[in-house]
C-alpha positions in Angstrom: 25.6 -84.5 -70.7 24.0 -81.0 -73.2 23.4 -78.8 -70.3 26.1 -79.7 -68.6 29.2 -78.9 -71.5 29.6 -75.8 -73.0 30.0 -74.3 -76.6 33.6 -73.5 -77.2 33.4 -71.3 -80.0 30.4 -69.7 -77.7 33.1 -69.4 -74.8 35.9 -67.4 -77.7 33.9 -65.1 -78.5 32.1 -63.9 -75.5 35.9 -63.9 -74.2 36.1 -59.5 -75.2 33.3 -58.8 -73.4 34.1 -60.0 -69.9 37.4 -58.1 -70.6 38.3 -54.5 -68.8 35.8 -51.7 -70.7 37.8 -49.0 -70.5 40.4 -50.6 -72.7 37.2 -52.5 -74.9 35.7 -48.3 -74.8 40.3 -47.5 -76.0 40.2 -49.7 -78.6 36.4 -48.8 -80.3 37.1 -45.2 -80.3 40.8 -45.8 -82.0 39.6 -47.6 -85.0 36.8 -45.7 -85.5 39.2 -43.1 -86.0 41.0 -45.3 -88.2 38.1 -45.5 -90.3 37.4 -42.3 -90.5 40.3 -40.8 -91.4 40.6 -44.3 -93.9 36.7 -42.8 -95.3 38.6 -39.4 -95.7 41.7 -39.9 -97.5 40.9 -38.2 -100.8 40.8 -35.1 -98.9 44.3 -36.7 -96.4 45.4 -37.6 -100.2 45.2 -33.5 -101.0 46.0 -32.0 -97.6 49.5 -34.2 -98.2 50.1 -33.1 -102.1 49.4 -29.3 -100.4 51.8 -30.0 -98.4 54.5 -30.9 -100.7 54.3 -27.9 -102.9 54.2 -25.8 -100.1 57.9 -27.2 -99.0 59.0 -27.2 -102.6 57.7 -23.6 -102.5 59.6 -22.3 -99.7 62.5 -24.5 -100.4 63.6 -23.3 -103.9 62.7 -20.3 -102.7 65.0 -19.8 -99.4 68.1 -17.7 -100.4 71.0 -20.6 -100.6 74.2 -20.3 -98.3 77.8 -20.8 -98.9 80.7 -21.9 -96.4 84.6 -20.9 -97.0 86.9 -22.1 -94.1 90.2 -21.3 -93.2 92.4 -23.1 -91.0 95.0 -22.0 -88.8 98.2 -23.2 -86.9 98.9 -21.4 -83.5 102.1 -19.9 -83.7 105.1 -20.2 -81.0 104.6 -18.7 -78.1 108.1 -17.2 -78.0 106.3 -13.1 -76.6 104.2 -14.3 -73.8 104.1 -11.4 -72.6 103.6 -8.8 -75.7 100.5 -11.6 -76.3 99.3 -12.0 -73.2 98.9 -7.8 -73.4 96.9 -7.7 -76.7 95.0 -10.2 -75.2 94.4 -8.0 -72.7 93.7 -4.6 -75.4 91.1 -7.1 -77.0 88.7 -8.5 -74.5 86.0 -5.8 -72.9 83.8 -6.3 -69.9 84.4 -6.3 -66.7 87.1 -8.4 -66.3 89.5 -7.8 -69.2 91.6 -6.8 -66.3 91.4 -10.2 -64.5 92.2 -12.0 -67.5 95.0 -9.9 -68.0 96.6 -11.1 -65.3 95.5 -14.5 -66.2 97.3 -13.9 -69.5 100.7 -12.4 -68.1 100.6 -15.9 -65.9 100.9 -17.6 -68.4 97.4 -19.2 -69.0 96.1 -18.6 -71.6 97.4 -20.1 -75.2 97.5 -18.0 -77.4 95.4 -19.8 -79.8 92.5 -18.2 -77.7 93.9 -15.4 -77.9 93.7 -15.0 -81.7 90.0 -16.0 -81.5 89.7 -13.0 -79.0 91.4 -11.0 -81.7 89.2 -12.0 -84.4 85.7 -11.1 -82.7 87.1 -8.2 -82.1 84.9 -5.2 -82.6 88.4 -3.4 -84.5 88.6 -6.6 -86.8 84.5 -7.2 -87.8 84.5 -3.3 -88.3 87.1 -3.7 -91.1 85.4 -6.4 -92.5 82.4 -4.4 -92.9 83.4 -1.6 -94.6 85.5 -3.6 -96.3 82.6 -5.5 -98.5 80.0 -3.1 -97.5 78.0 -5.5 -96.0 75.5 -2.6 -94.3 74.3 -2.4 -98.5 74.7 -6.5 -98.6 72.9 -7.2 -95.4 70.7 -4.3 -95.9 71.4 -2.1 -92.9 71.7 1.6 -91.7 73.7 1.2 -88.9 77.3 0.0 -88.7 75.6 -1.8 -85.5 73.3 -3.6 -86.8 75.9 -5.1 -90.0 78.1 -6.2 -87.5 75.9 -8.6 -85.5 74.7 -10.0 -88.4 79.0 -10.5 -90.1 78.8 -12.2 -86.8 76.1 -14.1 -86.9 77.7 -15.5 -90.1 81.3 -16.1 -88.7 82.3 -19.4 -86.6 85.7 -18.6 -85.2 86.0 -22.6 -83.2 89.7 -23.2 -81.3 90.4 -27.2 -81.1 91.6 -27.4 -77.9 93.5 -30.1 -78.4 95.5 -29.8 -81.7 95.4 -25.8 -81.3 94.3 -25.4 -85.0 92.1 -22.6 -85.0 89.0 -22.9 -87.7 87.0 -19.9 -88.8 83.7 -20.4 -91.4 82.3 -17.4 -93.3 78.8 -17.7 -94.6 77.5 -15.6 -97.3 74.6 -16.5 -100.7 77.5 -15.9 -102.7 80.2 -18.9 -102.5 83.1 -16.2 -103.8 82.5 -13.0 -101.9 82.5 -15.7 -98.0 86.0 -17.1 -99.9 87.3 -13.7 -100.1 85.3 -13.1 -96.3 87.6 -16.3 -95.7 91.1 -14.4 -96.9 90.1 -11.0 -95.5 89.5 -12.1 -91.4 93.7 -14.0 -91.3 94.7 -10.8 -93.5 92.6 -8.2 -90.5 94.6 -10.6 -88.1 97.7 -10.2 -89.0 97.7 -6.5 -89.2 96.7 -5.7 -86.0 98.3 -8.0 -84.6 101.5 -6.5 -85.9 100.0 -3.1 -84.7 99.0 -3.7 -81.5 101.8 -5.8 -80.4 104.3 -3.8 -77.9 107.0 -6.4 -77.5 110.6 -5.1 -76.0 111.8 -5.5 -79.3 109.5 -3.2 -80.7 110.0 -0.8 -78.7 113.7 -0.7 -78.6 113.4 -0.8 -82.8 111.5 2.9 -82.6 113.7 4.3 -79.9 116.6 3.3 -82.6 114.5 4.6 -85.1 114.5 7.6 -83.8 118.1 8.2 -82.8 119.3 6.9 -85.8 118.2 9.9 -87.7 119.4 12.2 -84.7 122.4 10.7 -85.0 123.0 10.9 -88.9 122.1 15.0 -88.3 124.6 16.0 -86.2 126.9 13.2 -88.5 126.4 15.6 -91.8 126.2 18.9 -89.8 130.3 17.0 -88.5 131.0 16.3 -91.8 129.8 19.3 -92.9 131.9 21.4 -90.3 134.7 19.2 -91.2 134.7 19.7 -94.9 134.3 23.7 -94.4 137.2 23.2 -92.0 140.4 21.8 -94.3 138.7 23.3 -96.9 139.5 26.7 -95.8 142.6 26.4 -94.6 144.3 23.5 -96.8 144.8 21.7 -93.7 143.7 18.0 -95.6 146.1 15.5 -92.9 147.8 17.8 -90.5 149.8 14.9 -89.6 150.9 13.6 -92.8 150.8 17.4 -94.1 154.1 18.3 -91.2 156.0 15.0 -92.2 156.0 16.1 -95.5 156.7 19.7 -95.5 159.6 19.4 -92.6 160.9 16.5 -95.0 160.4 18.9 -97.8 162.3 22.0 -95.9 165.2 19.5 -94.9 165.8 18.9 -99.0 165.2 23.4 -100.3 167.9 23.5 -96.1 170.7 20.6 -97.8 170.0 22.1 -101.1 170.5 25.7 -99.9 173.1 24.9 -98.2 175.3 23.2 -100.9 174.5 26.3 -103.1 176.3 28.5 -100.8 179.5 26.6 -100.3 179.7 26.0 -104.4 179.3 30.6 -104.1 182.0 31.0 -101.7 184.0 28.5 -104.3 183.0 30.1 -107.1 183.8 34.7 -105.5 187.3 33.1 -104.3 188.3 31.8 -108.4 185.0 34.7 -110.2 184.0 38.6 -109.5 180.1 39.1 -108.8 179.6 40.1 -112.6 180.4 37.1 -113.7 177.9 34.5 -114.5 178.1 31.2 -113.0 178.5 33.4 -108.8 175.4 35.5 -111.3 173.1 31.8 -111.1 174.3 30.5 -108.0 173.5 34.0 -106.8 169.7 33.8 -108.5 169.7 29.6 -107.2 170.5 30.7 -103.7 167.4 33.2 -103.2 165.1 30.9 -104.6 166.0 28.1 -102.4 165.3 30.7 -99.5 162.4 32.2 -100.7 160.6 28.9 -100.9 162.3 28.0 -97.4 161.0 31.5 -95.5 157.1 30.2 -97.9 157.2 26.8 -96.8 158.5 28.6 -92.9 156.1 31.6 -93.0 157.5 34.2 -91.3 157.4 35.1 -87.2 154.6 36.7 -86.4 153.2 37.2 -90.0 149.7 34.5 -88.6 147.1 35.9 -87.1 144.9 35.3 -84.7 142.8 32.5 -86.4 146.1 30.9 -87.4 145.9 32.8 -91.4 150.4 33.6 -93.0 149.6 37.3 -93.6 152.5 37.0 -95.1 151.8 34.4 -97.8 149.5 33.8 -100.4 150.0 29.6 -100.9 147.7 26.8 -101.0 148.5 24.9 -98.1 149.9 26.1 -95.2 152.7 26.6 -93.0 155.3 25.3 -90.7 154.1 28.3 -87.9 150.3 26.8 -88.8 150.2 22.9 -88.6 151.2 23.4 -84.3 147.6 26.0 -84.4 145.6 24.4 -86.8 146.3 21.0 -85.7 144.0 21.6 -81.8 141.0 22.6 -84.5 141.5 20.2 -87.4 142.2 16.8 -84.7 138.6 18.9 -82.5 136.5 18.3 -85.7 138.8 14.5 -87.0 137.4 13.6 -83.0 134.0 14.3 -83.1 133.8 13.4 -86.8 135.1 9.9 -86.0 132.6 9.9 -82.8 129.6 10.5 -85.4 130.8 7.2 -86.9 130.9 5.4 -85.5 127.2 5.6 -82.8 125.8 5.6 -86.2 128.2 2.6 -87.0 126.5 1.0 -83.4 123.3 2.8 -84.1 122.7 0.9 -87.3 124.1 -3.1 -86.1 121.5 -2.7 -83.6 118.8 -1.8 -85.0 117.9 -4.3 -87.8 119.2 -6.6 -85.0 116.0 -5.4 -82.7 114.4 -5.5 -86.2 115.4 -9.1 -87.0 114.1 -9.4 -83.9 110.9 -8.1 -84.1 109.9 -10.0 -86.9 110.3 -12.6 -84.3 108.6 -11.9 -81.6 105.3 -10.5 -83.5 103.0 -14.1 -83.7 102.3 -15.3 -87.6 99.5 -16.6 -88.8 100.4 -19.7 -90.8 97.4 -20.9 -92.4 96.8 -24.6 -92.5 93.8 -24.8 -95.6 93.7 -21.5 -97.2 89.7 -20.5 -98.1 88.1 -22.2 -101.2 85.3 -21.2 -103.0 82.9 -23.1 -102.3 81.1 -25.7 -104.8 77.5 -27.0 -102.9 75.4 -24.9 -100.4 75.6 -26.1 -97.4 71.6 -24.3 -97.5 68.8 -25.3 -97.3 67.9 -29.0 -96.9 65.7 -29.2 -99.7 65.1 -32.7 -99.8 63.8 -32.3 -95.6 61.8 -29.0 -95.6 60.1 -31.1 -98.9 59.4 -34.5 -96.8 59.1 -32.5 -93.0 56.4 -29.9 -95.4 55.2 -33.5 -96.4 54.5 -34.9 -93.3 53.5 -31.7 -91.7 50.8 -31.9 -94.4 49.6 -35.5 -93.8 49.3 -34.4 -90.5 47.7 -31.1 -90.2 45.4 -33.0 -92.3 44.4 -35.9 -90.1 44.2 -33.1 -87.1 41.5 -30.8 -89.2 39.9 -34.3 -89.9 39.8 -35.4 -86.3 38.7 -32.1 -85.3 35.9 -32.2 -88.0 34.4 -35.6 -86.3 35.0 -34.5 -82.9 33.0 -30.7 -83.4 30.5 -32.5 -85.2 30.5 -35.5 -81.3 30.1 -32.2 -79.3 26.7 -31.3 -78.3 24.4 -28.3 -79.7 23.9 -26.7 -76.3 27.6 -26.7 -75.0 28.6 -23.9 -73.7 32.4 -24.0 -75.6 30.7 -25.0 -79.3 28.5 -21.6 -78.7 31.2 -19.4 -78.1 33.2 -21.6 -80.7 30.7 -20.1 -82.9 30.3 -16.9 -81.1 33.1 -16.2 -82.1 32.7 -17.2 -85.8 30.3 -15.6 -86.6 31.5 -12.1 -84.9 34.5 -13.0 -87.0 32.7 -13.7 -90.6 31.0 -10.8 -90.2 33.8 -8.3 -89.8 36.4 -10.1 -92.5 34.3 -10.0 -96.6 35.6 -12.0 -98.1 35.4 -14.9 -95.4 31.6 -14.9 -96.2 32.0 -14.2 -99.3 33.8 -17.8 -100.3 31.3 -19.1 -97.4 33.8 -20.6 -95.0 31.8 -17.5 -92.3 28.2 -20.0 -92.4 29.8 -23.4 -93.0 29.4 -24.8 -89.0 26.0 -22.7 -88.8 24.6 -23.9 -91.3 25.7 -27.2 -90.9 24.7 -27.6 -86.9 21.9 -26.5 -88.4 21.6 -28.8 -91.2 22.3 -32.1 -88.5 20.1 -30.6 -86.3 17.0 -31.0 -88.7 18.1 -34.1 -89.3 18.5 -34.4 -85.2 14.0 -33.6 -85.4 13.4 -35.6 -87.9 13.1 -39.0 -86.0 11.6 -37.9 -83.3 9.0 -36.7 -85.1 8.8 -39.8 -87.0 8.8 -41.9 -83.7 6.3 -38.9 -82.5 3.5 -39.4 -85.6 4.1 -43.9 -85.3 3.1 -43.2 -81.1 -0.2 -41.0 -82.3 
């Protein structure tokens, strides 16, 4: 039974030998590389520490960056046509006209318009000039500073809510917040300047018309006041009525005086004091009537009474003065009515314009950031440490592969020639010994290979 039975332990040990040779070779090769890395662990630890130190230096040398964010609510779409026109003006490129047509048909939202205005060259140039960003970014050209600003500014719109977000990144937190606020201010200013709504056009027209009507009204007032002052014609109708009543009163007093005079003459002589006083009173009444009514034929073409130097026009002058007085008064009333009507319309147009011009409503005011957003120092340090370990392992494996290569391998010979040429042209490489490292190591390896062959030859002899 002994020869027929086999040892189970021996069978188990022999199983790998009956496996796939390629798999066995790959496994042995992997184990050899792992053993090599384990043997070179002090070198790998140094690589990891160097990677950590370098990454730490890089992480702390990179300038900090801060982000400030402003959120805007889209305005009410009350003047879609004017907003669409503004969008067409802010768009550039070959598709601008098509975009304008789409906006006029209501295909674009107000939020998309605001995003386009915020990204326009006009707004960016104003921000660059306002904060002196050419000096901040170290750029001599306006275009380069504008491109740098565009890289550090993000303007997005939420399609569902329509909220617009403006995010500005800068090395100084206060300047980042100020720039975000400046974007909102420039957006309001530019929309108010470029808006061409019907209410604004009406307001501009009424403003110009009011200026002209005001001048005409002032001229009419001046003309009427000069006429009334020179002629004493304050109110022709009231003056005529008052003068007729005064003339009737004087006429009645004159008739009463004449009747009294006739009665006194029948009793007294003409030299009597009562007769003489009554006659004097009658003469005074006649003089007043003559001044009040004026004399026929004594009125000049301009309506002036050459016979009487009175402060007020006479009854004969009133009809002549009535026509120019009424004409000047009518012109004054018309100008006053036009001015009053235009003033009302102008105020209404201003209110309507304020309604139609979209005003930006800030949902979140830009705040001064308290924490940096870049660089992520911990992540950089972790990546640097990982990269140091990877580079160290690649160096160990590559060096091992270099020693395994045949000295007559064309690739190895070419690499040695290139390295020798570079070492001869770069003095500091030779001084540090790096230029002779590979050739000397290669010569040492060749000597080691020649020694066993020499020993075997001696033994054979």
